[in-house]
C-alpha positions as CSV (number, residue, x, y, z in Angstrom):
1,M,27.8,-7.4,10.7
2,N,24.6,-6.0,8.8
3,N,22.7,-4.5,11.4
4,R,19.3,-4.4,10.0
5,I,17.6,-1.8,12.2
6,Y,14.4,-1.5,10.0
7,V,12.7,-1.7,7.0
8,V,11.7,1.4,4.9
9,T,8.4,0.8,3.6
10,L,7.0,3.8,1.8
11,C,3.2,4.1,1.3
12,A,2.7,6.4,-1.3
13,A,-0.5,5.4,-3.4
14,A,-2.1,3.5,-5.9
15,L,-1.9,-0.1,-5.5
16,V,1.8,-0.3,-5.6
17,G,5.2,0.1,-3.9
18,S,5.7,0.2,-0.1
19,V,8.0,1.0,3.0
20,P,6.9,-0.6,6.2
21,G,4.5,1.6,8.2
22,C,2.8,4.4,6.5
23,S,0.9,7.3,8.2
24,D,-0.4,10.9,7.4
25,E,-1.1,11.1,11.2
26,P,-1.4,14.8,12.2
27,G,1.2,15.5,14.8
28,G,3.8,13.5,13.3
29,Y,5.4,14.8,10.2
30,N,5.7,18.6,9.1
31,A,5.8,18.3,5.4
32,G,6.9,21.9,5.1
33,D,10.4,21.4,6.7
34,G,11.0,17.8,7.5
35,T,11.3,18.3,11.4
36,A,9.0,16.5,13.8
37,A,5.9,18.4,14.4
38,T,4.7,19.3,17.8
39,G,1.6,18.5,19.4
40,G,-0.5,15.2,19.9
41,G,-1.9,12.8,17.0
42,T,-4.3,10.1,17.3
43,G,-3.7,6.4,16.6
44,A,-4.7,5.3,13.1
45,T,-7.9,4.0,12.3
46,G,-7.9,0.0,13.0
47,G,-5.5,0.8,15.7
48,G,-1.7,1.7,16.3
49,T,-0.4,1.2,12.5
50,G,-0.5,4.9,11.7
51,A,-2.8,6.6,9.3
52,T,-2.6,7.0,5.5
53,G,1.0,6.9,4.5
54,G,2.5,3.5,3.5
55,G,3.2,2.0,0.2
56,T,4.1,4.1,-2.5
57,A,2.5,2.5,-5.4
58,A,0.3,3.7,-8.5
59,T,-3.0,2.1,-8.9
60,G,-3.2,-0.8,-10.8
61,G,-0.2,0.1,-12.9
62,G,1.5,3.2,-14.5
63,T,4.4,5.5,-13.9
64,A,2.3,8.7,-14.8
65,A,4.4,11.6,-13.3
66,T,3.0,14.9,-12.7
67,G,3.7,16.9,-16.1
68,G,4.4,13.7,-17.9
69,G,4.7,10.0,-18.0
70,T,2.2,7.5,-19.3
71,A,0.0,4.9,-17.4
72,A,1.4,1.6,-17.8
73,T,-0.8,-0.7,-19.5
74,G,-1.1,-4.6,-20.6
75,G,-0.2,-7.7,-18.8
76,G,-1.9,-10.0,-16.8
77,T,-5.1,-11.6,-16.6
78,A,-8.2,-10.6,-14.7
79,A,-8.3,-11.3,-10.9
80,T,-12.0,-12.6,-11.0
81,G,-12.4,-13.9,-7.3
82,G,-14.6,-16.3,-8.4
83,G,-17.6,-16.3,-11.0
84,D,-18.7,-19.5,-10.0
85,G,-20.9,-18.4,-7.0
86,D,-18.2,-19.1,-4.3
87,G,-16.7,-15.6,-4.5
88,G,-13.5,-16.7,-2.7
89,G,-15.1,-18.3,-0.1
90,M,-16.9,-15.1,1.1
91,D,-20.4,-15.4,-0.7
92,D,-22.8,-14.5,2.1
93,V,-25.3,-12.0,1.4
94,G,-25.6,-11.2,5.0
95,L,-22.4,-9.6,4.9
96,C,-23.9,-6.6,3.2
97,A,-27.0,-6.1,5.4
98,G,-27.6,-3.0,7.1
99,L,-24.6,-1.3,5.2
100,D,-25.1,2.2,3.2
101,Y,-24.7,1.7,-0.5
102,L,-26.1,2.3,-3.5
103,P,-28.3,-0.5,-5.7
104,G,-27.4,-1.0,-9.1
105,E,-30.3,-2.6,-10.6
106,A,-31.8,-2.0,-13.9
107,D,-35.5,-1.9,-14.4
108,D,-35.8,-5.3,-15.6
109,G,-34.1,-6.7,-12.5
110,S,-30.4,-7.2,-14.0
111,C,-27.4,-5.6,-12.6
112,I,-25.9,-2.4,-13.8
113,V,-22.2,-3.5,-14.5
114,G,-20.9,-0.1,-14.6
115,G,-20.9,2.6,-12.0
116,W,-18.5,4.0,-9.1
117,F,-17.5,1.9,-6.2
118,A,-15.3,2.4,-3.2
119,V,-13.1,-0.7,-2.7
120,K,-11.0,-1.5,0.3
121,A,-8.2,-3.8,-0.2
122,T,-6.6,-5.9,2.8
123,Y,-3.7,-8.0,2.4
124,D,-1.6,-9.8,5.0
125,V,2.0,-9.2,5.1
126,W,5.2,-9.9,7.4
127,W,8.7,-9.0,7.4
128,D,11.6,-11.2,7.8
129,E,14.6,-9.5,9.3
130,D,18.1,-10.6,9.2
131,D,19.5,-9.7,12.7
132,T,16.8,-10.2,15.4
133,S,19.2,-8.6,18.0
134,T,18.6,-4.8,16.4
135,S,15.3,-5.4,14.6
136,S,12.1,-7.6,15.0
137,D,10.3,-9.6,12.6
138,N,6.6,-8.4,12.4
139,R,3.1,-9.0,10.8
140,G,0.1,-6.9,10.0
141,T,-2.4,-5.8,7.6
142,Y,-1.8,-3.7,4.8
143,T,-4.7,-1.6,3.5
144,T,-5.4,0.2,0.2
145,H,-8.5,2.4,-0.1
146,I,-9.6,2.7,-4.0
147,L,-12.2,5.1,-5.8
148,Q,-12.9,2.6,-8.9
149,H,-14.8,3.7,-11.7
150,V,-16.3,0.9,-14.1
151,D,-17.3,1.9,-17.5
152,G,-16.8,0.7,-21.3
153,H,-19.3,-2.1,-20.6
154,D,-19.3,-4.7,-23.6
155,P,-22.1,-7.2,-22.9
156,A,-21.1,-9.5,-25.8
157,A,-17.5,-9.4,-24.7
158,K,-17.8,-9.4,-21.0
159,T,-15.3,-6.8,-21.0
160,V,-15.0,-3.1,-18.9
161,T,-12.6,-0.3,-18.7
162,V,-11.7,0.0,-15.0
163,T,-10.2,3.3,-13.6
164,N,-8.5,3.0,-10.2
165,K,-7.6,5.8,-7.7
166,V,-5.6,5.3,-4.6
167,C,-7.1,7.3,-2.0
168,K,-4.8,6.2,0.9
169,E,-2.7,3.5,2.1
170,E,-2.1,2.0,5.5
171,A,0.8,-0.4,6.4
172,P,2.2,-1.8,9.9
173,P,5.3,-0.1,10.9
174,S,8.7,-1.9,11.0
175,L,10.1,-2.4,14.7
176,S,13.0,-2.3,16.6
177,D,13.0,-4.1,19.9
178,L,16.5,-3.1,20.9
179,L,15.6,0.5,20.7
180,C,11.9,0.0,21.3
181,K,10.8,2.1,18.1
182,A,8.4,1.8,15.6
183,F,9.1,3.3,12.2
184,S,6.2,4.6,10.0
185,T,6.5,6.7,6.9
186,V,4.0,9.7,6.6
187,V,3.1,10.8,3.2
188,P,1.7,14.1,3.2
189,E,-2.0,14.6,2.4
190,P,-1.6,16.7,-0.6
191,T,0.5,14.1,-2.3
192,W,-2.2,11.6,-2.8
193,D,-4.2,14.2,-5.1
194,K,-0.9,14.3,-7.2
195,I,-0.9,10.7,-8.1
196,P,-2.9,10.2,-11.2
197,A,-5.6,7.5,-11.6
198,V,-4.8,4.4,-13.8
199,V,-7.0,2.8,-16.4
200,T,-6.7,-0.6,-17.0
201,G,-8.9,-3.3,-19.0
202,G,-11.2,-5.8,-17.2
203,G,-13.9,-8.1,-17.3
204,Y,-16.7,-9.5,-15.6
205,T,-18.8,-12.7,-14.8
206,C,-22.3,-12.8,-13.6
207,L,-24.5,-15.9,-12.0
208,D,-28.3,-16.0,-12.6
209,K,-28.1,-14.0,-15.8
210,D,-26.8,-10.5,-14.5
211,S,-27.0,-10.6,-10.9
212,N,-24.2,-11.9,-8.6
213,C,-21.6,-10.2,-10.6
214,V,-17.5,-9.9,-10.2
215,V,-15.9,-7.1,-11.9
216,S,-11.9,-7.3,-12.2
217,A,-9.2,-5.0,-13.3
218,N,-6.4,-6.8,-15.0
219,L,-3.2,-7.8,-12.9
220,E,-1.0,-4.6,-13.6
221,T,2.8,-3.6,-12.7
222,S,2.8,0.0,-11.3
223,L,5.6,2.3,-10.8
224,V,5.3,5.4,-8.6
225,G,8.2,8.1,-8.2
226,I,10.6,5.9,-10.5
227,E,10.8,4.7,-14.1
228,M,12.5,1.6,-15.4
229,N,13.5,0.0,-18.6
230,D,11.6,-3.1,-17.9
231,K,8.9,-2.3,-15.3
232,A,8.5,-5.9,-14.6
233,G,12.0,-6.7,-14.8
234,P,14.9,-7.2,-12.2
235,W,14.6,-4.8,-8.8
236,G,17.9,-2.8,-8.6
237,A,19.9,-4.0,-5.7
238,S,20.4,-0.4,-4.5
239,W,19.0,3.2,-6.0
240,D,22.2,3.4,-8.1
241,A,21.9,0.4,-9.8
242,M,18.3,1.1,-11.2
243,S,18.1,1.6,-15.0
244,C,15.8,3.5,-17.1
245,P,15.5,5.0,-20.6
246,A,17.3,8.3,-19.0
247,G,20.1,6.3,-17.7
248,N,21.1,4.9,-14.5
249,G,20.7,6.0,-10.9
250,A,19.1,9.2,-9.5
251,V,17.8,10.2,-13.0
252,C,15.3,7.5,-12.9
253,F,13.5,8.8,-9.8
254,E,10.7,11.3,-10.9
255,D,9.3,14.4,-8.8
256,I,5.9,13.4,-9.1
257,D,4.9,15.5,-5.9
258,G,6.4,18.4,-7.4
259,D,8.5,19.2,-4.4
260,S,11.6,19.7,-6.5
261,K,13.1,16.3,-4.7
262,P,13.4,12.8,-6.8
263,G,10.8,10.5,-6.0
264,I,7.9,10.4,-3.7
265,T,8.9,12.3,-0.2
266,A,7.8,11.0,3.1
267,G,8.7,11.8,6.7
268,F,8.1,9.8,9.8
269,R,5.4,9.5,12.5
270,T,7.1,10.8,15.7
271,T,4.0,10.6,18.0
272,G,2.2,7.9,20.0
273,Q,2.9,4.3,20.2
274,Y,2.5,1.0,18.4
275,T,0.6,-1.2,20.4
276,E,-0.5,-4.2,18.2
277,H,2.7,-6.2,18.6
278,T,4.4,-7.6,21.7
279,P,5.8,-5.2,24.0
280,C,9.5,-4.5,24.2
281,S,11.9,-6.3,26.8
282,N,11.1,-3.4,29.1
283,G,7.4,-4.1,28.9
284,N,6.6,-0.9,26.9
285,P,5.0,-0.5,23.5
286,H,7.3,0.5,20.8
287,D,7.2,4.4,20.5
288,Y,7.1,5.9,17.1
289,S,10.3,7.5,16.0
290,N,12.3,8.9,13.0
291,A,14.7,6.3,11.4
292,P,18.2,5.7,12.5
293,P,20.9,6.9,9.9
294,D,23.3,3.6,10.3
295,G,23.6,0.6,12.6
296,S,26.1,2.3,15.2
297,I,24.2,2.9,18.4
298,G,26.0,6.4,18.7
299,A,24.6,7.8,15.4
300,I,21.3,6.3,16.6
301,L,21.1,8.4,19.9
302,N,22.7,11.7,18.0
303,V,21.1,11.7,14.6
304,T,17.8,10.5,13.0
305,V,16.4,10.3,9.4
306,S,13.4,12.7,9.3
307,E,12.5,12.2,5.5
308,V,13.3,10.1,2.8
309,H,12.9,10.3,-1.3
310,A,11.8,7.1,-3.0
311,G,10.4,5.4,-5.7
312,T,8.3,2.2,-5.4
313,R,6.8,-0.7,-7.8
314,A,3.8,-3.3,-7.1
315,R,1.7,-5.6,-9.0
316,M,-2.0,-6.0,-8.0
317,G,-5.3,-7.3,-9.6
318,V,-8.4,-5.5,-8.4
319,A,-11.6,-7.4,-8.0
320,S,-15.0,-6.1,-6.9
321,R,-17.7,-8.6,-6.1
322,T,-21.3,-7.5,-5.8
323,I,-23.7,-9.9,-4.1
324,G,-27.4,-10.2,-5.3
325,S,-29.3,-8.5,-7.6
326,S,-29.1,-5.2,-6.0
327,C,-25.2,-5.3,-7.5
328,G,-24.3,-2.6,-4.6
329,C,-21.9,-4.6,-2.4
330,G,-19.9,-7.5,-1.8
331,T,-16.2,-9.2,-1.4
332,S,-14.1,-11.0,-3.5
333,E,-10.5,-12.4,-3.5
334,G,-7.9,-10.6,-5.6
335,V,-3.9,-10.8,-6.1
336,V,-1.3,-8.6,-4.7
337,E,2.3,-9.7,-5.9
338,L,5.1,-7.1,-5.9
339,K,5.9,-4.4,-3.5
340,D,9.2,-2.9,-3.8
341,T,10.9,0.2,-3.0
342,R,14.3,2.1,-3.6
343,V,15.6,5.3,-1.6
344,V,17.4,7.6,-3.6
345,G,17.9,10.5,-0.8
346,C,16.9,11.6,2.8
347,R,17.3,14.3,5.4
348,A,18.9,13.8,8.8
349,I,18.6,15.8,12.3
350,G,21.3,15.7,14.7
351,F,23.2,18.2,17.1
352,G,20.5,20.9,16.5
353,T,20.6,21.1,12.8
354,E,18.9,19.6,9.8
355,R,20.8,18.4,6.8
356,E,20.8,16.4,3.7
357,C,22.0,12.8,4.2
358,T,25.3,11.7,3.4
359,V,26.1,9.4,0.7
360,D,26.9,6.6,3.4
361,E,23.5,7.4,5.3
362,V,21.4,7.5,2.0
363,T,23.1,3.9,1.0
364,F,22.3,2.5,4.6
365,I,18.8,3.7,4.3
366,D,18.4,2.4,0.9
367,S,19.8,-0.9,2.1
368,R,16.6,-1.2,4.5
369,S,14.4,-0.5,1.6
370,N,11.3,-2.6,1.2
371,K,11.6,-5.8,-1.1
372,H,8.9,-8.3,-1.7
373,I,10.4,-11.8,-1.4
374,N,9.4,-15.3,-1.7
375,E,8.9,-18.0,1.0
376,G,12.2,-19.5,2.2
377,A,14.2,-16.1,1.4
378,D,15.0,-13.6,4.1
379,Q,15.4,-9.8,4.5
380,G,12.3,-8.5,3.1
381,M,8.6,-8.6,2.8
382,H,6.2,-11.5,2.5
383,I,2.6,-11.0,1.0
384,G,0.5,-13.8,2.1
385,T,-1.5,-15.8,-0.1
386,K,-4.6,-17.5,0.9
387,G,-3.6,-20.5,3.3
388,Q,0.3,-19.7,3.4
389,V,1.7,-20.1,6.9
390,P,4.9,-18.1,7.9
391,E,8.0,-20.2,8.6
392,D,8.2,-21.3,12.2
393,R,11.6,-19.6,12.6
394,L,10.1,-16.1,12.0
395,L,9.5,-14.5,15.4
396,L,6.0,-13.3,14.7
397,D,3.3,-12.6,17.4
398,S,1.2,-15.2,15.3
399,H,1.8,-18.0,12.6
400,H,-1.9,-18.4,11.8
401,A,-2.7,-19.3,7.8
402,S,-3.0,-16.0,5.8
403,P,-6.5,-15.2,4.3
404,G,-4.7,-14.0,1.3
405,P,-5.6,-10.5,-0.4
406,V,-9.4,-9.8,0.2
407,F,-11.3,-6.8,-1.5
408,R,-14.5,-5.4,-0.5
409,S,-16.6,-3.0,-2.5
410,I,-19.5,-0.8,-2.0
411,R,-21.2,1.1,-5.2
412,I,-21.3,4.8,-4.2
413,A,-22.6,6.1,-7.6
414,N,-24.1,5.0,-10.8
415,E,-22.9,6.0,-14.5
416,G,-24.1,9.6,-15.1
417,D,-24.0,10.8,-11.4
418,A,-21.3,13.2,-10.5
419,A,-17.8,11.6,-9.7
420,P,-17.5,10.7,-6.0
421,T,-14.6,11.7,-3.8
422,C,-11.8,10.1,-2.0
423,A,-13.7,11.5,1.2
424,Q,-16.5,9.3,0.3
425,V,-14.4,6.3,-0.2
426,L,-12.6,6.9,3.0
427,G,-15.9,7.3,5.1
428,S,-17.5,4.2,3.6
429,T,-18.6,1.2,5.6
430,F,-17.3,-2.1,4.1
431,P,-18.7,-5.8,4.3
432,E,-17.0,-7.9,6.9
433,P,-15.3,-9.8,8.0
434,D,-12.0,-8.0,8.1
435,I,-8.5,-9.7,8.2
436,I,-8.2,-10.3,12.2
437,L,-4.6,-10.7,12.8
């Protein structure tokens, strides 16, 4: 029997890839040696999901590894979020009232299309597990924080160049009700700076001449920590089934974080509790923990996986809606498609020692890697589209209709200003409403 204890969702950056539950919670993971760090650690912003970490993806597309690799280009249509005035059903100027953003209005009253934007993308996800005696279905909000630069404005063609830099990602953890544990990967903070921004084409539409505008980046497939012969092709069933120009298996995983290990390296949050899900059968919340190395109870009690090395893929179209002639704040719908992960290696702690995982342990962890699935399939992650309702058979806390991917943006600098930082993005306040689960 395949005892699916959890799903590995690796959050690593840039609009792509995922391993359930990601965090950069201080007091959770010590990136230096892979062991559990001592000390406290507060809950992630928004509660319980763990801070930056989840999803290993590259913004809007591109493999671009440190020291090499090129950004992926082409493909897809712009995710506009509606240039017809409805903005995906969120065209309420009052949403931006009282927010701290920079107006982008020209002297003639028209909208300045270019500039720097802080973008917050939220999308509804749920996991379908194959053995509910040892794991739990779960649902939550995946969040990507993006620093977006819009330039290359062609007013005749209504096109722009969009550069997306992912500053942070957050994902709900995967759960085990049997163990009363929550598994949330932790990407070390310095890794975010090493994942390059990706430049894509885009377009814009405006109402009322040049106000009420939507700027969108084309739908792109992105790779982080891995290469493929065809980035949009079939996702390998295991790490050794991945195919790339260099061959097959481990050679396809790129060390983009510079730690001499393949792919992106992430640990697990080990402090605090996940309180946003129905408590375990004992009435307690799920404790954050390292991951089990296999499905046997004996192994779970004596050995845990403290670190994984992975590559991810995702596909996303980013839209930035600005409301009103100030052109500085707004909301829009977007598109999020693929979110896939493969684990090529790991480290384990047990019986007082830390070691590289065995081949069987890597195989087990990799078999729990996140894979986006369509409705009706099982064993993977669903990305909710607008109005989609999870199947009744899933043991979720809520089966409400999904709001779909929602993008919120505020202008934080104009063209010609000094480039903003990710700290400004993460400190920004965005239009409501947020997704409430």
